[in-house]
ZAMARGU-4260 file (C-alpha; in steps of 0.2 Angstrom, whole numbers, plus 5000, padded with zeros to 4 digits):
<rodrens>
0) 4910/4997/5497 | 4910/4992/5516 | 4924/4987/5522 | 4932/4992/5535 | 4948/4985/5540
5) 4963/4992/5539 | 4973/4992/5525 | 4993/5001/5523 | 5001/4999/5507 | 5023/5001/5503
10) 5028/5009/5487 | 5045/5003/5483 | 5055/5010/5471 | 5070/4999/5464 | 5081/5002/5449
15) 5067/4997/5434 | 5052/4998/5441 | 5040/5002/5454 | 5025/4994/5465 | 5014/4993/5475
20) 5006/4981/5488 | 4991/4984/5499 | 4989/4973/5512 | 4978/4970/5525 | 4985/4972/5543
25) 4979/4963/5553 | 4987/4948/5544 | 4999/4951/5532 | 4984/4947/5519 | 4995/4955/5500
30) 4976/4957/5495 | 4983/4966/5480 | 5000/4972/5467 | 5006/4982/5453 | 5022/4986/5446
35) 5023/4999/5431 | 5042/4998/5421 | 5050/5018/5421 | 5045/5019/5399 | 5059/5032/5399
40) 5074/5024/5409 | 5069/5008/5400 | 5072/5016/5380 | 5087/5022/5389 | 5082/5042/5391
45) 5097/5051/5400 | 5111/5039/5402 | 5127/5034/5395 | 5133/5017/5405 | 5153/5021/5395
50) 5156/5035/5407 | 5142/5025/5421 | 5130/5040/5420 | 5114/5034/5424 | 5097/5047/5429
55) 5080/5047/5428 | 5067/5058/5427 | 5054/5058/5441 | 5040/5059/5427 | 5046/5038/5428
60) 5041/5041/5447 | 5024/5051/5447 | 5018/5039/5435 | 5021/5025/5442 | 5015/5029/5458
65) 4998/5037/5452 | 4998/5020/5442 | 5003/5006/5454 | 4993/5012/5472 | 4976/5016/5456
70) 4977/5000/5453 | 4979/4990/5469 | 4967/4999/5478 | 4951/4996/5462 | 4958/4978/5460
75) 4957/4974/5481 | 4941/4983/5484 | 4945/4992/5496 | 4936/5005/5506 | 4946/5022/5503
80) 4945/5026/5522 | 4952/5010/5525 | 4969/5013/5518 | 4974/5018/5534 | 4995/5023/5531
85) 5009/5025/5512 | 5025/5022/5516 | 5037/5023/5503 | 5054/5016/5499 | 5069/5019/5486
90) 5082/5016/5481 | 5096/5027/5487 | 5109/5034/5490 | 5099/5042/5471 | 5096/5061/5475
95) 5087/5074/5466 | 5091/5095/5463 | 5076/5102/5466 | 5067/5120/5469 | 5060/5130/5486
100) 5043/5121/5483 | 5055/5104/5483 | 5050/5101/5463 | 5061/5093/5453 | 5073/5105/5440
105) 5068/5096/5426 | 5050/5102/5429 | 5058/5119/5427 | 5056/5128/5409 | 5074/5124/5401
110) 5080/5112/5412 | 5066/5098/5405 | 5079/5087/5396 | 5093/5089/5407 | 5104/5075/5413
115) 5109/5083/5428 | 5090/5091/5436 | 5085/5076/5434 | 5088/5059/5446 | 5106/5056/5450
120) 5103/5035/5453 | 5111/5024/5466 | 5122/5018/5453 | 5129/5034/5445 | 5148/5035/5448
125) 5152/5048/5437 | 5158/5055/5452 | 5170/5046/5457 | 5183/5062/5458 | 5176/5069/5470
130) 5172/5056/5482 | 5192/5052/5484 | 5191/5073/5488 | 5179/5072/5504 | 5190/5058/5508
135) 5206/5068/5507 | 5201/5081/5517 | 5191/5069/5531 | 5205/5061/5530 | 5215/5079/5535
140) 5208/5093/5536 | 5212/5095/5554 | 5194/5090/5563 | 5182/5076/5564 | 5183/5063/5549
145) 5164/5063/5545 | 5167/5048/5535 | 5169/5037/5553 | 5149/5033/5553 | 5150/5028/5535
150) 5163/5015/5535 | 5179/5029/5532 | 5180/5030/5515 | 5163/5040/5506 | 5157/5032/5490
155) 5157/5044/5473 | 5139/5030/5475 | 5132/5043/5487 | 5124/5062/5493 | 5138/5075/5494
160) 5150/5067/5480 | 5136/5067/5466 | 5129/5085/5469 | 5148/5091/5469 | 5150/5086/5454
165) 5135/5090/5445 | 5135/5108/5455 | 5154/5108/5447 | 5148/5103/5427 | 5131/5112/5426
170) 5133/5130/5432 | 5111/5132/5430 | 5105/5117/5440 | 5119/5125/5452 | 5109/5142/5452
175) 5092/5136/5451 | 5095/5120/5464 | 5088/5128/5479 | 5089/5110/5487 | 5093/5092/5484
180) 5084/5080/5493 | 5083/5059/5492 | 5072/5050/5481 | 5061/5041/5497 | 5059/5061/5503
185) 5054/5070/5486 | 5040/5057/5483 | 5037/5057/5503 | 5034/5078/5500 | 5026/5077/5484
190) 5012/5064/5494 | 5008/5075/5506 | 5009/5092/5497 | 5022/5103/5503 | 5022/5120/5501
195) 5040/5124/5504 | 5055/5111/5502 | 5060/5114/5520 | 5042/5108/5528 | 5049/5090/5524
200) 5054/5076/5537 | 5070/5073/5531 | 5072/5051/5534 | 5088/5046/5545 | 5089/5031/5536
205) 5095/5040/5519 | 5105/5055/5528 | 5114/5048/5541 | 5119/5030/5528 | 5124/5045/5514
210) 5125/5060/5516 | 5135/5060/5536 | 5124/5067/5547 | 5126/5061/5564 | 5121/5066/5582
215) 5138/5067/5587 | 5144/5083/5576 | 5125/5085/5578 | 5120/5082/5561 | 5127/5087/5545
220) 5146/5091/5542 | 5148/5110/5546 | 5149/5125/5530 | 5164/5125/5537 | 5171/5108/5532
225) 5161/5110/5512 | 5166/5126/5511 | 5182/5118/5506 | 5172/5108/5494 | 5163/5120/5484
230) 5158/5134/5490 | 5141/5130/5483 | 5140/5117/5498 | 5141/5128/5512 | 5126/5138/5505
235) 5116/5124/5501 | 5120/5117/5521 | 5110/5131/5527 | 5094/5125/5515 | 5094/5107/5521
240) 5091/5098/5537 | 5098/5099/5554 | 5084/5085/5562 | 5080/5069/5554 | 5065/5055/5559
245) 5064/5035/5558 | 5052/5027/5545 | 5037/5026/5560 | 5037/5043/5562 | 5023/5052/5553
250) 5026/5063/5541 | 5012/5069/5536 | 4994/5065/5529 | 4987/5062/5510 | 4986/5077/5500
255) 4968/5083/5492 | 4979/5083/5477 | 4988/5064/5479 | 4970/5058/5487 | 4960/5062/5469
260) 4974/5054/5458 | 4974/5039/5468 | 4955/5036/5476 | 4959/5038/5492 | 4954/5051/5505
265) 4966/5065/5518 | 4964/5053/5529 | 4978/5040/5523 | 4993/5045/5535 | 5010/5045/5523
270) 5028/5039/5535 | 5041/5047/5534 | 5054/5036/5522 | 5065/5026/5517 | 5080/5016/5506
275) 5074/5000/5498 | 5082/4986/5508 | 5083/4996/5525 | 5061/4991/5521 | 5068/4972/5515
280) 5075/4967/5532 | 5060/4974/5541 | 5048/4965/5527 | 5060/4951/5532 | 5057/4949/5549
285) 5077/4955/5555 | 5083/4954/5569 | 5097/4956/5582 | 5114/4945/5574 | 5104/4943/5559
290) 5109/4945/5542 | 5096/4949/5527 | 5105/4949/5509 | 5094/4960/5497 | 5100/4952/5480
295) 5093/4961/5466 | 5107/4971/5451 | 5115/4971/5466 | 5116/4968/5486 | 5113/4978/5502
300) 5119/4966/5515 | 5107/4973/5532 | 5109/4969/5549 | 5105/4980/5567 | 5114/4980/5586
305) 5110/4986/5601 | 5115/5001/5606 | 5123/4992/5618 | 5136/4979/5606 | 5138/4995/5596
310) 5142/5009/5607 | 5156/5020/5599 | 5162/5007/5588 | 5163/5013/5571 | 5162/5000/5557
315) 5175/4998/5545 | 5171/4998/5524 | 5154/4996/5527 | 5141/5008/5520 | 5136/5017/5537
320) 5129/5011/5554 | 5115/5023/5559 | 5103/5021/5574 | 5083/5018/5570 | 5090/5018/5552
325) 5082/5001/5550 | 5074/4999/5567 | 5069/5012/5578 | 5078/5009/5594 | 5094/4998/5586
330) 5110/5005/5576 | 5108/4999/5557 | 5124/4993/5547 | 5125/4993/5527 | 5135/4985/5518
335) 5133/4981/5502 | 5139/4974/5482 | 5140/4986/5467 | 5135/4975/5455 | 5127/4956/5459
340) 5114/4951/5445 | 5119/4962/5435 | 5137/4952/5435 | 5126/4940/5423 | 5114/4950/5414
345) 5132/4961/5410 | 5137/4943/5404 | 5118/4941/5394 | 5121/4956/5386 | 5139/4950/5378
350) 5130/4936/5371 | 5115/4941/5369 | 5121/4958/5362 | 5127/4950/5342 | 5113/4936/5342
355) 5104/4949/5340 | 5111/4960/5327 | 5113/4946/5317 | 5093/4939/5322 | 5092/4959/5312
360) 5101/4957/5298 | 5092/4939/5293 | 5085/4937/5275 | 5079/4921/5281 | 5067/4924/5294
365) 5052/4938/5296 | 5051/4952/5309 | 5039/4943/5319 | 5048/4926/5318 | 5066/4937/5321
370) 5055/4944/5339 | 5049/4929/5345 | 5064/4921/5340 | 5075/4934/5354 | 5064/4933/5365
375) 5064/4913/5368 | 5084/4915/5370 | 5082/4929/5379 | 5070/4919/5391 | 5080/4903/5391
380) 5098/4910/5390 | 5103/4908/5408 | 5094/4896/5412 | 5105/4883/5401 | 5122/4892/5406
385) 5115/4890/5425 | 5110/4870/5421 | 5128/4870/5410 | 5137/4876/5426 | 5131/4868/5438
390) 5135/4851/5430 | 5155/4858/5428 | 5165/4850/5443 | 5175/4863/5457 | 5194/4864/5449
395) 5207/4875/5448 | 5205/4874/5430 | 5191/4888/5432 | 5193/4903/5428 | 5193/4913/5440
400) 5185/4928/5441 | 5180/4943/5450 | 5162/4956/5454 | 5169/4971/5454 | 5162/4977/5436
405) 5149/4991/5443 | 5166/4998/5454 | 5165/4988/5473 | 5153/4998/5490 | 5160/4985/5502
410) 5170/4979/5513 | 5178/4998/5507 | 5172/5005/5492 | 5182/5009/5478 | 5170/5012/5464
415) 5188/5015/5454 | 5189/4997/5451 | 5186/4984/5437 | 5181/4965/5436 | 5194/4956/5429
420) 5194/4935/5423 | 5211/4925/5426 | 5212/4906/5418 | 5207/4906/5405 | 5211/4894/5391
425) 5205/4887/5374 | 5194/4876/5386 | 5185/4890/5390 | 5169/4891/5387 | 5154/4902/5392
430) 5145/4889/5406 | 5164/4892/5413 | 5163/4907/5412 | 5147/4910/5422 | 5151/4897/5435
435) 5165/4911/5437 | 5152/4924/5438 | 5144/4915/5448 | 5158/4910/5460 | 5165/4928/5461
440) 5148/4936/5467 | 5148/4922/5480 | 5164/4930/5482 | 5159/4944/5485 | 5148/4939/5499
445) 5159/4931/5510 | 5172/4945/5509 | 5158/4957/5515 | 5153/4943/5530 | 5174/4941/5533
450) 5173/4959/5539 | 5156/4962/5551 | 5162/4947/5560 | 5178/4954/5561 | 5171/4970/5564
455) 5164/4961/5579 | 5146/4958/5574 | 5142/4941/5577 | 5127/4934/5563 | 5117/4918/5564
460) 5108/4915/5554 | 5105/4920/5536 | 5093/4931/5524 | 5088/4931/5508 | 5077/4943/5498
465) 5074/4947/5483 | 5071/4943/5462 | 5089/4934/5464 | 5086/4920/5483 | 5069/4920/5474
470) 5074/4914/5457 | 5092/4902/5458 | 5092/4889/5468 | 5111/4888/5461 | 5115/4904/5467
475) 5110/4902/5483 | 5116/4884/5485 | 5133/4890/5479 | 5131/4903/5490 | 5126/4894/5504
480) 5142/4884/5502 | 5154/4896/5502 | 5147/4907/5515 | 5145/4888/5524 | 5131/4893/5534
485) 5112/4891/5530 | 5101/4903/5521 | 5082/4905/5523 | 5073/4915/5508 | 5060/4924/5510
490) 5039/4921/5505 | 5039/4937/5497 | 5039/4943/5481 | 5040/4961/5487 | 5048/4962/5505
495) 5054/4977/5505 | 5038/4985/5500 | 5029/4973/5513 | 5043/4982/5526 | 5037/4998/5521
500) 5018/4993/5523 | 5024/4987/5543 | 5033/5005/5544 | 5015/5013/5538 | 5006/5003/5547
505) 5014/5007/5564 | 5013/5030/5559 | 4996/5026/5557 | 4996/5018/5573 | 4989/5001/5569
510) 5003/4992/5581 | 5016/5002/5596 | 5031/5000/5587 | 5041/4989/5575 | 5044/4972/5578
515) 5027/4972/5585 | 5021/4976/5566 | 5034/4963/5559 | 5032/4949/5572 | 5014/4949/5563
520) 5014/4956/5547 | 5031/4947/5540 | 5035/4939/5528 | 5039/4919/5526 | 5050/4906/5521
525) 5050/4894/5507 | 5065/4886/5507 | 5083/4882/5518 | 5099/4880/5506 | 5109/4868/5518
530) 5130/4871/5516 | 5137/4853/5513 | 5155/4850/5517 | 5164/4847/5503 | 5159/4858/5493
535) 5163/4870/5505 | 5179/4860/5508 | 5183/4862/5485 | 5179/4882/5488 | 5192/4884/5502
540) 5207/4886/5487 | 5196/4893/5474 | 5191/4907/5487 | 5207/4911/5490 | 5212/4914/5473
545) 5199/4926/5470 | 5206/4937/5487 | 5224/4935/5475 | 5215/4941/5460 | 5208/4956/5470
550) 5223/4960/5481 | 5232/4962/5462 | 5221/4971/5454 | 5217/4982/5467 | 5238/4986/5466
555) 5235/4990/5451 | 5219/5004/5451 | 5221/5025/5452 | 5216/5026/5467 | 5227/5013/5478
560) 5243/5020/5470 | 5234/5039/5478 | 5233/5031/5499
</rodrens>
């Protein structure tokens, strides 16, 4: 191989799979991509959905890392020494307990099958009570409110709440966990061959949005605050970090061990890690006054604002505002929905679950026929429901649903909230329910847009990325009508991985800054959805019903009653 061009790799860890994309750093052309589906996660191991427990074994991530990067390097045919940089993005907050060397505790003897020693996935909501304790303490302890820049409400999806829950539940993990790292930091640490976790350059994105890190109080909340939650947290703080880094910074070079495993060289730079949605915003070409909606199982809604616009204003009810978490030099703002595609996946499961059981028990079909029929129904169900729902008129006869099937992320986080559906009659069928659920996820999106604008953050442009944005014209047109503004859809199948590659290109010195690199490498747009004025009008009373139902359900929640 005599290739002398420069290439970068973005490695994107999602909820179900990891994908690697190898990019020509001069023109942004995708040279190769590969996806690896986590086998242990797919088998449902270490999870208990009834308890909202979702854990992942790091072996899924390490095996995927090796498989995907080796594949894109081999498939592209590029020279290993021409791969100049790698950046990892992951879900978050997805913390992992580690020993002093930075190895996950589930690699330690006796903890191999312990879910508490594994990664606590972003969607794990076992820490609802602990999040409420943090909120109560932050409001009443007599010092600064450390949730101020996290929207004013700490979530059970985030770093401290999850750690507090696990160490209370599991003394073995509490005694052996030297430190905790976000998933993006763990992978960066392993790739660079760090010998001690204290040497790791921690992600500004992860620290600011999920761990209450902020310059105003010189880093993480102090031991005086954390000790009132649990003595372990006060001890842990000294084993965490003071400084954080943006993802255009170099974390280190690829270690000899991982260079050999991946078919690369130690000259490859590894940049500081980040979260998937934030990288996706970069891959979509985010600029000021632009809302990037990362739409998959959940949504993350990303914006950037100048320091002059934000000043010392704390935006209420979002998932944080962090200087440099998306674009270095600008304040990154994050919001989102705890369930988006997951709402529709849940409904699909409700229908398909009993159907699969009936197929399995049937004596009229061979095993091969059962499997083929099950796969066909699974593949076509959402398409059929979409066609039927799209044909239904907008009317007050439709059910009204809430999108809080996995709690509410924003505005105003409350993971104890549950979904509800009303206005069901004997004339309500699966298409009507499906249509109501599509409306619900779009109405939840509108509430986020309204909160940004109420807080003085202007939105001139909306960009959609992710599987839902690219696959469902029906949902995107509905969203355009509900938001009453046009939406463009990014072409890239892997916008977060592309964004990670852009960070890597800057860290490797191929571009002077992220904006310059993004202008050259970010995704094009493949579709635009414009609001239909008549449907905009028809959606207004339906949205008002959504708001009224939400107000009623929220008033019944235990969290609301405590406030």
